N, C-alpha and C positions, 0 to 999 in steps of 0.2 A: 189889461188884461193878455194874462198872459195868453201863451197858446205851444201848446205843446204834442209834437208827435214821434211813435214810432218808427226808427226807418223798415220798411221795405227787407231787410234781410236779418230782422229781425234784432241787433245788436247797437241799434246805438235809441239812444232816447234825446229830441232840442228838441229841448222850451227856444222862445222866444221872448218877449221882450220889450214897450218904445217905455222910455224914459223920464222923463225931462229935469236935468242934468244933466251937465257935460261929460265926457266920457273918461276923462281925469276926474273926474269929482268919483262918479261909480267904482271907478275900479277903484280911489284910498276905501271908498269901502270896500271892498272886495278884497284887502290886506287890512287893513285898518283893526286889529286887537280891540278895542275901544266900539269903536262898530259893529263890528258881526255882531260882540253882547247885543249890541241891541237892531238890530232886524234878523236877528236865526234865531232870536224870542219870540212867544208867540204862545198860542190861546192852547196849543197841548204840548211842546215841547219848548224847553229852554236850554240855554248853549249854559252850559260852563266853562268849555277849556274853548279857544284860540288861540294856534299860534301861530305862526307860518312866517320863515324865511323863505324870505320875496328875492332867491334872486337860483339859480339852474342849480341844481343838486343841492338844493334847501329844499329843510321837510317843514309838513306842516301837518294839523293833528288839529280834532273838534271831539269833541265831548257831549251828545244832546242828552236831557229829560228829560223824560213824560212828568207833565203835570200833574195827572189824575195817572196814578199808579193802574197796570192790568197786568201788574206780573200772577206770577197763581200766588207767590209769598205775601205782598200785598205791598209789597213794600215799588217804588216806579221803578223804569226799566231803564239801563242806561245806554247808548247807540254810542263804540265808539270807532273810529273816519282818522285812516290817517293816511300818505304819504307824502310821494317827491313831487318838487317843482325842477318839471322838462323849459319848461318857452318859457322865459316873460319878455313883455317885451309896451313897458307903460307906453298912454293907458288906449291899447285896444288889446293887446291880449297877455291870457296866462290859462297854460295851461302844466295839468298837474296829475299826475300816476293816484286813484285809490281806491285804499282796497278799505274792508266795513269788516268788525266784529261778524254783521246780521247778517252776511252774506252764505247762502247755501254753502260754496265755501268763503273760507276765507282769508284762504291766500289767491283766491283769484285776482289779480290784479286790475282792474279801468282805470280808464284816464274821460277825467275831462278839461276840455273844450271853453276859456271863459276869453267871447269877442266884442268888442264890444266899438261902435260904428255909429261916427257919426251922424245925425238928423237932425231937421232942422229945427226939430219941439227936444233935439236933443243928442240921447244915444239909445242903439238899436243894440239890445242885450241878448245873445244870442249862449247857449250855454249845448254846449256837445257832450251826453256823459254815455261814451262807449268800450264797447270789449261788452254787451250783456249778453249773447246767443247762450252764450251756454248758464249763463245765468235766468230765466225764469220768471223766476218768482225776485226776485230781486229791480229787474228790466221791471215790471207793474208795478212792480210799490216804489218808481222813479220818473215813472210816467205820473202815476198821480202828487209824488211829490216834489220838482223841479219846476215848475205853476206855482206852487204854492210860497216857496222860496222868493222866488225871482219878485212876488208880489209882494215879497215883504221888504224886497232891499226898494221897491217901487215908494211905498207905502213912507217908510223911516223917509228916503234920500228926498219927495213930494212935501217933504210934514213942514 
């Protein structure tokens, strides 16, 4: 089960989970489009676009869509996320910027850091989403969302 906390300075959401798969396998699931489309689609949302140029300076993008429409006009809402890879050290680290069209300030750049550490059963995956001090409602949403996302990765890899 994932654990999630907000840092005392209210700037970051940190989620962790243990996955019974080696770090190389977990890392591949993060950067491989076909795998991300599988683990990133669940009961409430589906990923319709997942692209990553997994190198420093490379661009990434994903778009998710509600499965059950919640918009006023009855159409499913889409959420766009994109950024640039800052660091990559397979299979231990992936760091990228994060911009999302639903943030209070869509031009405010945040940073997501994926750390993969080997443990006896496989991998401890830690996701730290920082730069959220100025985005209180987004921070609250991410404190609910990251845990579910990494649990979906675990479920996909352990099936």
